[in-house]
Backbone as CSV, one residue per row, in Angstrom:
resi,resn,N_x,N_y,N_z,CA_x,CA_y,CA_z,C_x,C_y,C_z
1,MET,-21.505,-22.316,10.794,-20.866,-23.450,10.131,-19.452,-23.059,9.713
2,SER,-18.604,-24.067,9.692,-17.208,-23.853,9.330,-16.810,-24.800,8.210
3,LEU,-15.686,-24.495,7.584,-15.161,-25.328,6.506,-14.057,-26.224,7.057
4,PHE,-14.138,-27.535,6.722,-13.167,-28.507,7.179,-12.632,-29.305,6.002
5,GLU,-11.390,-29.767,6.145,-10.775,-30.668,5.173,-10.707,-32.051,5.824
6,VAL,-11.216,-33.080,5.114,-11.319,-34.417,5.686,-10.629,-35.434,4.776
7,VAL,-9.827,-36.342,5.365,-9.226,-37.457,4.645,-9.453,-38.730,5.461
8,ILE,-9.428,-39.865,4.770,-9.578,-41.158,5.434,-8.362,-42.009,5.088
9,ILE,-7.774,-42.615,6.112,-6.642,-43.510,5.913,-6.907,-44.830,6.638
10,HIS,-6.234,-45.890,6.197,-6.235,-47.184,6.869,-4.919,-47.313,7.609
11,GLU,-4.958,-47.871,8.790,-3.741,-48.113,9.554,-3.282,-49.550,9.356
12,GLU,-1.968,-49.767,9.351,-1.333,-51.074,9.257,-1.930,-51.947,8.155
13,CYS,-1.676,-51.585,6.931,-2.180,-52.316,5.773,-1.135,-53.295,5.273
14,GLU,-1.601,-54.418,4.740,-0.719,-55.371,4.082,-1.087,-55.408,2.610
15,LYS,-0.064,-55.296,1.754,-0.308,-55.255,0.323,0.918,-55.810,-0.382
16,ASP,0.712,-56.761,-1.257,1.813,-57.352,-2.027,2.940,-57.860,-1.126
17,ASP,2.579,-58.591,-0.070,3.540,-59.171,0.875,4.393,-58.128,1.582
18,ARG,3.918,-56.907,1.655,4.619,-55.838,2.371,3.641,-55.202,3.352
19,THR,4.127,-54.740,4.467,3.283,-54.098,5.466,3.544,-52.596,5.442
20,TYR,2.469,-51.830,5.375,2.548,-50.370,5.391,1.914,-49.859,6.676
21,ASP,2.479,-48.824,7.237,1.913,-48.260,8.457,0.546,-47.643,8.195
22,GLU,0.425,-46.890,7.124,-0.834,-46.245,6.778,-1.015,-46.243,5.265
23,GLU,-2.254,-46.282,4.827,-2.572,-46.220,3.402,-3.657,-45.177,3.197
24,PHE,-3.403,-44.241,2.296,-4.377,-43.200,1.961,-5.543,-43.835,1.214
25,VAL,-6.772,-43.575,1.652,-7.951,-44.201,1.058,-8.855,-43.204,0.352
26,PHE,-9.114,-42.053,0.967,-10.116,-41.142,0.431,-9.779,-39.705,0.820
27,GLY,-10.065,-38.781,-0.107,-9.960,-37.371,0.205,-8.770,-36.733,-0.480
28,PRO,-8.450,-35.532,-0.187,-9.148,-34.670,0.758,-10.477,-34.167,0.207
29,LYS,-11.414,-34.004,1.113,-12.743,-33.503,0.764,-13.033,-32.294,1.649
30,MET,-13.568,-31.270,1.045,-13.953,-30.074,1.787,-15.404,-30.228,2.226
31,VAL,-15.667,-29.962,3.511,-16.996,-30.169,4.084,-17.374,-28.957,4.926
32,MET,-18.607,-28.504,4.760,-19.163,-27.462,5.624,-19.945,-28.168,6.732
33,ALA,-19.580,-27.887,7.994,-20.259,-28.530,9.114,-20.139,-27.654,10.355
34,GLY,-20.925,-28.005,11.354,-20.918,-27.247,12.598,-19.684,-27.468,13.440
35,ASP,-19.125,-28.686,13.399,-17.896,-28.981,14.132,-17.163,-30.131,13.461
36,GLU,-15.977,-30.497,14.001,-15.144,-31.527,13.386,-15.824,-32.889,13.373
37,GLN,-16.534,-33.218,14.433,-17.203,-34.515,14.518,-18.292,-34.650,13.446
38,LYS,-19.048,-33.609,13.232,-20.091,-33.641,12.194,-19.472,-33.722,10.805
39,ALA,-18.347,-33.062,10.600,-17.659,-33.125,9.311,-17.177,-34.544,9.030
40,ALA,-16.637,-35.219,10.048,-16.184,-36.600,9.890,-17.354,-37.524,9.585
41,MET,-18.433,-37.400,10.313,-19.603,-38.261,10.101,-20.211,-38.048,8.717
42,GLU,-20.315,-36.806,8.290,-20.873,-36.507,6.972,-20.026,-37.136,5.867
43,THR,-18.718,-37.095,6.018,-17.818,-37.670,5.023,-17.946,-39.186,4.967
44,VAL,-17.948,-39.842,6.118,-18.062,-41.302,6.163,-19.404,-41.762,5.602
45,LEU,-20.471,-41.075,5.945,-21.803,-41.475,5.475,-22.016,-41.189,3.996
46,SER,-21.216,-40.293,3.414,-21.401,-39.944,2.007,-20.490,-40.734,1.065
47,LEU,-19.725,-41.702,1.591,-18.837,-42.503,0.751,-19.635,-43.330,-0.250
48,ASP,-19.078,-43.510,-1.443,-19.685,-44.387,-2.435,-19.705,-45.809,-1.900
49,ALA,-20.651,-46.599,-2.347,-20.796,-47.976,-1.868,-19.561,-48.811,-2.169
50,ASP,-18.949,-48.622,-3.349,-17.766,-49.420,-3.699,-16.556,-49.054,-2.846
51,VAL,-16.409,-47.786,-2.489,-15.319,-47.363,-1.612,-15.561,-47.882,-0.195
52,ALA,-16.791,-47.749,0.290,-17.124,-48.193,1.642,-16.948,-49.700,1.800
53,ALA,-17.217,-50.462,0.748,-17.088,-51.918,0.817,-15.631,-52.343,0.985
54,LYS,-14.692,-51.540,0.513,-13.267,-51.873,0.613,-12.674,-51.518,1.972
55,LEU,-13.378,-50.729,2.769,-12.841,-50.242,4.037,-13.092,-51.215,5.179
56,ASP,-12.066,-51.430,5.988,-12.221,-52.136,7.254,-12.391,-51.053,8.312
57,ARG,-13.579,-50.871,8.792,-13.873,-49.734,9.675,-13.127,-49.793,10.999
58,ARG,-12.625,-50.960,11.371,-11.829,-51.057,12.600,-10.457,-50.413,12.424
59,ARG,-9.964,-50.362,11.184,-8.642,-49.780,10.913,-8.744,-48.403,10.282
60,MET,-9.941,-47.897,10.107,-10.155,-46.624,9.439,-9.879,-45.467,10.404
61,LYS,-9.151,-44.478,9.911,-8.897,-43.266,10.685,-9.361,-42.082,9.839
62,VAL,-10.243,-41.262,10.417,-10.754,-40.082,9.738,-10.035,-38.875,10.333
63,LEU,-9.309,-38.172,9.478,-8.567,-36.986,9.911,-9.287,-35.730,9.450
64,VAL,-9.526,-34.827,10.376,-10.276,-33.590,10.093,-9.457,-32.417,10.581
65,ARG,-9.380,-31.389,9.744,-8.751,-30.160,10.203,-9.542,-28.957,9.684
66,PRO,-9.595,-27.917,10.493,-10.290,-26.700,10.043,-9.522,-26.060,8.898
67,PHE,-10.246,-25.490,7.989,-9.630,-24.861,6.841,-9.596,-23.366,7.047
């Protein structure tokens, strides 16, 4: 197992009549996993219900990097 740092961002957000290319949503979170894909899945599945309800999964980008 390896240690990964994971963040979640939204792409092309609109807020207060302004358009942003990306908006930081969650993280960084440190995750122990076998590979980057498992680290991303573990992070998405472990989100709080209130945070997950605010996310549009079509615009969600999960960024993972080895630590």
